[in-house]
MDTraj code that builds the backbone (N, CA, C; nanometers):
import mdtraj as md
import numpy as np

residues = "MET PRO TYR SER GLU LEU ARG LYS ILE LEU GLY ASP ASN LEU LYS ALA ARG LEU LYS TYR LEU ASN TYR THR GLN GLU LYS ALA SER ASP LEU ALA GLY ILE SER ASN GLY HIS PHE SER ASP LEU LEU ASN GLY ARG SER TRP PRO SER ASP ARG VAL LEU GLU ARG LEU ALA GLU VAL LEU GLN VAL HIS PRO TYR GLU LEU PHE ILE PRO ALA GLU SER LYS GLU GLY ALA LYS ARG GLU ARG MET LEU GLU VAL GLU THR LEU LEU LYS GLU LYS ILE THR LYS LEU ILE HIS TRP GLY LEU LYS ASN PHE GLU GLN GLY GLY GLU VAL PRO PRO GLU VAL".split()
xyz = np.array([
    [16.1389, 4.4723, 3.4205],
    [16.1411, 4.3402, 3.4801],
    [16.0170, 4.2644, 3.4341],
    [16.0356, 4.1451, 3.3842],
    [15.9205, 4.0668, 3.3380],
    [15.8250, 4.0314, 3.4520],
    [15.6992, 4.0229, 3.4183],
    [15.5934, 3.9909, 3.5137],
    [15.6214, 3.8585, 3.5834],
    [15.6705, 3.7586, 3.5088],
    [15.6984, 3.6276, 3.5684],
    [15.8095, 3.6360, 3.6728],
    [15.9054, 3.7265, 3.6525],
    [16.0123, 3.7443, 3.7505],
    [15.9572, 3.8042, 3.8794],
    [15.8632, 3.8966, 3.8670],
    [15.7998, 3.9540, 3.9858],
    [15.7244, 3.8471, 4.0645],
    [15.6600, 3.7578, 3.9935],
    [15.5885, 3.6489, 4.0608],
    [15.6852, 3.5602, 4.1385],
    [15.8011, 3.5337, 4.0800],
    [15.9013, 3.4509, 4.1476],
    [15.9546, 3.5217, 4.2720],
    [15.9839, 3.6502, 4.2595],
    [16.0326, 3.7280, 4.3740],
    [15.9282, 3.7265, 4.4850],
    [15.8024, 3.7497, 4.4487],
    [15.6944, 3.7478, 4.5475],
    [15.6885, 3.6123, 4.6165],
    [15.6890, 3.5058, 4.5389],
    [15.6823, 3.3714, 4.5963],
    [15.7994, 3.3425, 4.6889],
    [15.9194, 3.3801, 4.6457],
    [16.0387, 3.3574, 4.7289],
    [16.0306, 3.4351, 4.8598],
    [15.9837, 3.5591, 4.8515],
    [15.9728, 3.6406, 4.9729],
    [15.8629, 3.5899, 5.0661],
    [15.7537, 3.5423, 5.0100],
    [15.6490, 3.4833, 5.0934],
    [15.7043, 3.3612, 5.1670],
    [15.7776, 3.2776, 5.0953],
    [15.8364, 3.1582, 5.1576],
    [15.9347, 3.1967, 5.2679],
    [16.0155, 3.2982, 5.2421],
    [16.1142, 3.3425, 5.3421],
    [16.0449, 3.3935, 5.4686],
    [15.9353, 3.4681, 5.4508],
    [15.8640, 3.5204, 5.5676],
    [15.7954, 3.4080, 5.6456],
    [15.7418, 3.3092, 5.5745],
    [15.6824, 3.1944, 5.6436],
    [15.7872, 3.1273, 5.7313],
    [15.9038, 3.1073, 5.6739],
    [16.0126, 3.0431, 5.7485],
    [16.0547, 3.1290, 5.8674],
    [16.0714, 3.2577, 5.8443],
    [16.1140, 3.3485, 5.9499],
    [16.0154, 3.3501, 6.0669],
    [15.8865, 3.3528, 6.0345],
    [15.7832, 3.3603, 6.1376],
    [15.7443, 3.2224, 6.1911],
    [15.8028, 3.1181, 6.1311],
    [15.7702, 2.9807, 6.1675],
    [15.6204, 2.9538, 6.1483],
    [15.5670, 3.0039, 6.0369],
    [15.4276, 2.9827, 6.0003],
    [15.4193, 2.8721, 5.8968],
    [15.3132, 2.7961, 5.9044],
    [15.2836, 2.7032, 5.7967],
    [15.2072, 2.7799, 5.6887],
    [15.2045, 2.7220, 5.5730],
    [15.1275, 2.7811, 5.4630],
    [14.9804, 2.7903, 5.5032],
    [14.9326, 2.6885, 5.5696],
    [14.7926, 2.6846, 5.6118],
    [14.7612, 2.7960, 5.7119],
    [14.8521, 2.8173, 5.8075],
    [14.8295, 2.9217, 5.9077],
    [14.8254, 3.0590, 5.8408],
    [14.9215, 3.0861, 5.7525],
    [14.9271, 3.2167, 5.6870],
    [14.8041, 3.2401, 5.5993],
    [14.7643, 3.1385, 5.5240],
    [14.6473, 3.1562, 5.4377],
    [14.5220, 3.1778, 5.5211],
    [14.5103, 3.1062, 5.6318],
    [14.3955, 3.1227, 5.7206],
    [14.3928, 3.2637, 5.7795],
    [14.5071, 3.3103, 5.8302],
    [14.5133, 3.4444, 5.8885],
    [14.4848, 3.5536, 5.7857],
    [14.5263, 3.5302, 5.6613],
    [14.5043, 3.6289, 5.5553],
    [14.3650, 3.6191, 5.4949],
    [14.2938, 3.5144, 5.5283],
    [14.1582, 3.4983, 5.4767],
    [14.1526, 3.4585, 5.3310],
    [14.2527, 3.3813, 5.2878],
    [14.2517, 3.3312, 5.1497],
    [14.2621, 3.1794, 5.1534],
    [14.2264, 3.1158, 5.0431],
    [14.2333, 2.9700, 5.0404],
    [14.3787, 2.9241, 5.0374],
    [14.3992, 2.8056, 5.0895],
    [14.5328, 2.7465, 5.0880],
    [14.5802, 2.7266, 4.9439],
    [14.4878, 2.6919, 4.8554],
    [14.5218, 2.6732, 4.7137],
    [14.5702, 2.8020, 4.6489],
    [14.5014, 2.9130, 4.6789],
    [14.5430, 3.0425, 4.6225],
    [14.6799, 3.0822, 4.6769],
    [14.6998, 3.0574, 4.8058],
    [14.8293, 3.0904, 4.8653],
    [14.9395, 3.0055, 4.8018],
    [14.9113, 2.8796, 4.7785],
    [15.0072, 2.7915, 4.7120],
    [15.0406, 2.8449, 4.5727],
    [14.9398, 2.8905, 4.5018],
    [14.9625, 2.9482, 4.3681],
    [15.0511, 3.0722, 4.3758],
    [15.0336, 3.1538, 4.4784],
    [15.1176, 3.2726, 4.4958],
    [15.2615, 3.2322, 4.5283],
    [15.2768, 3.1336, 4.6148],
    [15.4099, 3.0866, 4.6526],
    [15.4873, 3.0319, 4.5326],
    [15.4150, 2.9720, 4.4397],
    [15.4787, 2.9073, 4.3255],
    [15.4704, 2.9875, 4.1956],
    [15.4312, 3.1136, 4.2062],
    [15.4304, 3.2018, 4.0899],
    [15.3239, 3.1724, 3.9870],
    [15.2200, 3.1004, 4.0261],
    [15.1130, 3.0666, 3.9319],
    [14.9973, 3.1660, 3.9360],
    [15.0023, 3.2575, 4.0313],
    [14.8924, 3.3522, 4.0467],
    [14.9475, 3.4867, 4.0905],
    [14.8646, 3.5882, 4.0784],
    [14.9005, 3.7236, 4.1177],
    [14.7971, 3.7717, 4.2183],
    [14.8387, 3.8337, 4.3293],
    [14.7423, 3.8757, 4.4306],
    [14.6714, 4.0059, 4.3932],
    [14.5486, 4.0172, 4.4361],
    [14.4809, 4.1463, 4.4252],
    [14.5452, 4.2401, 4.5267],
    [14.5184, 4.3668, 4.5140],
    [14.5763, 4.4617, 4.6094],
    [14.5287, 4.4312, 4.7513],
    [14.4063, 4.3887, 4.7646],
    [14.3506, 4.3569, 4.8961],
    [14.4201, 4.2350, 4.9584],
    [14.4411, 4.1311, 4.8777],
    [14.5092, 4.0109, 4.9265],
    [14.6535, 4.0444, 4.9622],
    [14.7187, 4.1254, 4.8795],
    [14.8571, 4.1651, 4.9059],
    [14.8674, 4.2386, 5.0402],
    [14.7751, 4.3277, 5.0668],
    [14.7754, 4.4002, 5.1934],
    [14.7550, 4.3065, 5.3122],
    [14.6637, 4.2106, 5.2986],
    [14.6391, 4.1163, 5.4084],
    [14.7600, 4.0259, 5.4314],
    [14.8205, 3.9797, 5.3224],
    [14.9397, 3.8957, 5.3365],
    [15.0531, 3.9722, 5.4042],
    [15.0732, 4.0958, 5.3626],
    [15.1795, 4.1771, 5.4230],
    [15.1536, 4.1962, 5.5722],
    [15.0298, 4.2185, 5.6076],
    [14.9965, 4.2357, 5.7496],
    [15.0245, 4.1076, 5.8276],
    [14.9789, 3.9952, 5.7743],
    [14.9995, 3.8662, 5.8403],
    [15.1486, 3.8339, 5.8519],
    [15.2248, 3.8675, 5.7468],
    [15.3676, 3.8355, 5.7447],
    [15.4540, 3.9469, 5.8039],
    [15.3890, 4.0501, 5.8555],
    [15.4544, 4.1579, 5.9304],
    [15.5589, 4.2340, 5.8489],
    [15.5209, 4.2697, 5.7266],
    [15.6065, 4.3514, 5.6398],
    [15.5188, 4.4536, 5.5689],
    [15.5823, 4.5517, 5.5070],
    [15.5106, 4.6432, 5.4191],
    [15.4907, 4.5718, 5.2859],
    [15.3799, 4.5951, 5.2177],
    [15.3558, 4.5250, 5.0916],
    [15.4714, 4.5350, 4.9912],
    [15.5339, 4.6518, 4.9803],
    [15.6416, 4.6671, 4.8819],
    [15.7608, 4.5764, 4.9119],
    [15.7797, 4.5411, 5.0405],
    [15.8938, 4.4579, 5.0773],
    [15.8844, 4.3177, 5.0175],
    [15.7638, 4.2755, 4.9825],
    [15.7464, 4.1433, 4.9228],
    [15.7973, 4.1378, 4.7787],
    [15.8380, 4.2526, 4.7245],
    [15.8868, 4.2575, 4.5869],
    [16.0339, 4.2948, 4.5769],
    [16.1049, 4.2977, 4.6899],
    [16.2477, 4.3285, 4.6890],
    [16.3237, 4.1985, 4.6679],
    [16.3998, 4.1880, 4.5592],
    [16.4754, 4.0640, 4.5355],
    [16.5757, 4.0397, 4.6481],
    [16.5871, 3.9149, 4.6900],
    [16.6786, 3.8796, 4.7982],
    [16.8231, 3.9096, 4.7608],
    [16.8550, 3.9040, 4.6310],
    [16.9921, 3.9270, 4.5863],
    [17.0311, 4.0743, 4.5898],
    [16.9326, 4.1608, 4.5978],
    [16.9637, 4.3038, 4.5954],
    [17.0300, 4.3447, 4.7258],
    [17.0999, 4.4550, 4.7213],
    [17.1677, 4.5049, 4.8411],
    [17.0668, 4.5275, 4.9531],
    [16.9530, 4.5861, 4.9190],
    [16.8504, 4.6110, 5.0200],
    [16.7965, 4.4800, 5.0749],
    [16.7810, 4.3821, 4.9863],
    [16.7298, 4.2523, 5.0291],
    [16.8247, 4.1847, 5.1259],
    [16.9550, 4.1908, 5.0978],
    [17.0537, 4.1293, 5.1858],
    [17.0556, 4.2007, 5.3210],
    [17.0461, 4.3328, 5.3160],
    [17.0435, 4.4098, 5.4410],
    [16.9182, 4.3737, 5.5205],
    [16.8065, 4.3607, 5.4510],
    [16.6811, 4.3270, 5.5157],
    [16.6902, 4.1900, 5.5829],
    [16.7490, 4.0927, 5.5134],
    [16.7628, 3.9593, 5.5707],
    [16.8499, 3.9619, 5.6963],
    [16.9582, 4.0380, 5.6921],
    [17.0458, 4.0491, 5.8085],
    [16.9726, 4.1153, 5.9246],
    [16.8942, 4.2179, 5.8931],
    [16.8168, 4.2850, 5.9969],
    [16.7166, 4.1892, 6.0597],
    [16.6580, 4.1017, 5.9800],
    [16.5630, 4.0039, 6.0320],
    [16.6336, 3.9040, 6.1240],
    [16.7555, 3.8652, 6.0876],
    [16.8329, 3.7756, 6.1730],
    [16.8617, 3.8416, 6.3077],
    [16.9021, 3.9677, 6.3038],
    [16.9318, 4.0412, 6.4269],
    [16.8046, 4.0556, 6.5101],
    [16.6939, 4.0858, 6.4444],
    [16.5668, 4.0997, 6.5149],
    [16.5301, 3.9699, 6.5867],
    [16.5475, 3.8576, 6.5209],
    [16.5176, 3.7280, 6.5823],
    [16.6051, 3.7043, 6.7040],
    [16.7330, 3.7310, 6.6900],
    [16.8262, 3.7132, 6.8013],
    [16.7880, 3.8017, 6.9198],
    [16.7547, 3.9272, 6.8918],
    [16.7160, 4.0186, 6.9994],
    [16.5872, 3.9740, 7.0678],
    [16.4912, 3.9276, 6.9899],
    [16.3664, 3.8797, 7.0488],
    [16.3919, 3.7631, 7.1433],
    [16.4797, 3.6717, 7.1021],
    [16.5106, 3.5564, 7.1868],
    [16.5755, 3.6008, 7.3172],
    [16.6697, 3.6929, 7.3078],
    [16.7406, 3.7390, 7.4268],
    [16.6484, 3.8172, 7.5204],
    [16.5636, 3.9005, 7.4638],
    [16.4695, 3.9777, 7.5449],
    [16.3700, 3.8845, 7.6137],
    [16.3239, 3.7841, 7.5412],
    [16.2308, 3.6872, 7.5995],
    [16.2951, 3.6147, 7.7171],
    [16.4225, 3.5759, 7.7018],
    [16.4948, 3.5112, 7.8116],
    [16.4980, 3.6006, 7.9354],
    [16.5302, 3.7264, 7.9148],
    [16.5381, 3.8196, 8.0273],
    [16.4021, 3.8414, 8.0927],
    [16.2997, 3.8514, 8.0128],
    [16.1652, 3.8710, 8.0673],
    [16.1243, 3.7505, 8.1519],
    [16.1486, 3.6308, 8.0990],
    [16.1137, 3.5100, 8.1746],
    [16.1935, 3.5021, 8.3047],
    [16.3202, 3.5359, 8.2976],
    [16.4029, 3.5367, 8.4186],
    [16.3466, 3.6376, 8.5187],
    [16.3149, 3.7575, 8.4693],
    [16.2636, 3.8624, 8.5566],
    [16.1323, 3.8248, 8.6220],
    [16.0422, 3.7649, 8.5461],
    [15.9138, 3.7241, 8.6025],
    [15.9320, 3.6153, 8.7079],
    [16.0211, 3.5227, 8.6797],
    [16.0453, 3.4116, 8.7710],
    [16.1130, 3.4593, 8.8994],
    [16.2017, 3.5544, 8.8884],
    [16.2850, 3.5931, 9.0012],
    [16.2501, 3.7283, 9.0625],
    [16.1443, 3.7896, 9.0178],
    [16.1102, 3.9239, 9.0645],
    [16.0974, 3.9290, 9.2160],
    [16.0223, 3.8371, 9.2696],
    [15.9981, 3.8348, 9.4136],
    [16.1114, 3.7671, 9.4899],
    [16.1782, 3.6699, 9.4272],
    [16.2774, 3.5891, 9.4982],
    [16.4109, 3.6616, 9.5147],
    [16.4569, 3.7294, 9.4128],
    [16.5838, 3.8005, 9.4172],
    [16.7023, 3.7071, 9.4360],
    [16.8204, 3.7644, 9.4322],
    [16.9416, 3.6899, 9.4599],
    [17.0019, 3.6152, 9.3423],
    [16.9265, 3.5847, 9.2413],
    [16.9796, 3.5100, 9.1280],
    [17.0324, 3.6045, 9.0218],
    [17.1408, 3.5662, 8.9615],
    [17.2032, 3.6474, 8.8567],
    [17.1256, 3.6276, 8.7265],
    [17.0997, 3.7345, 8.6505],
    [17.0252, 3.7184, 8.5247],
    [17.1039, 3.6322, 8.4257],
    [17.0344, 3.5688, 8.3320],
    [17.1023, 3.4849, 8.2336],
    [17.1918, 3.5694, 8.1424],
    [17.2956, 3.5072, 8.0954],
    [17.3853, 3.5777, 8.0030],
    [17.3153, 3.5894, 7.8686],
    [17.3186, 3.7088, 7.8123],
    [17.2558, 3.7311, 7.6817],
    [17.3539, 3.7855, 7.5823],
])
top = md.Topology()
chain = top.add_chain()
for i, resn in enumerate(residues, 1):
    res = top.add_residue(resn, chain, resSeq=i)
    for name in ("N", "CA", "C"):
        top.add_atom(name, md.element.get_by_symbol(name[0]), res)
traj = md.Trajectory(xyz[None], top)
């Protein structure tokens, strides 16, 4: 696989994780301790991360470093995207139940929200 293709895959996966986590480029670069310009270069395939930057980005974006190099078109990539969708849905439903439980713990009598 050509080096430029790896850069594109990395950039696409970084963008997907930003969207998934609802992070701005500025927030992610700040959390990872890199400049916004360097992060922009990574997103657009103009730069390559050091191993240290890659580890920090993976931590901030809540993935293993190798996952940033899995093409979205691959079977694993598609499965991963579906798993992320399910994870988001479950988080939303669990959050609803927790909020309901906290609100109604002492009061009782109310039926929990449909999830």
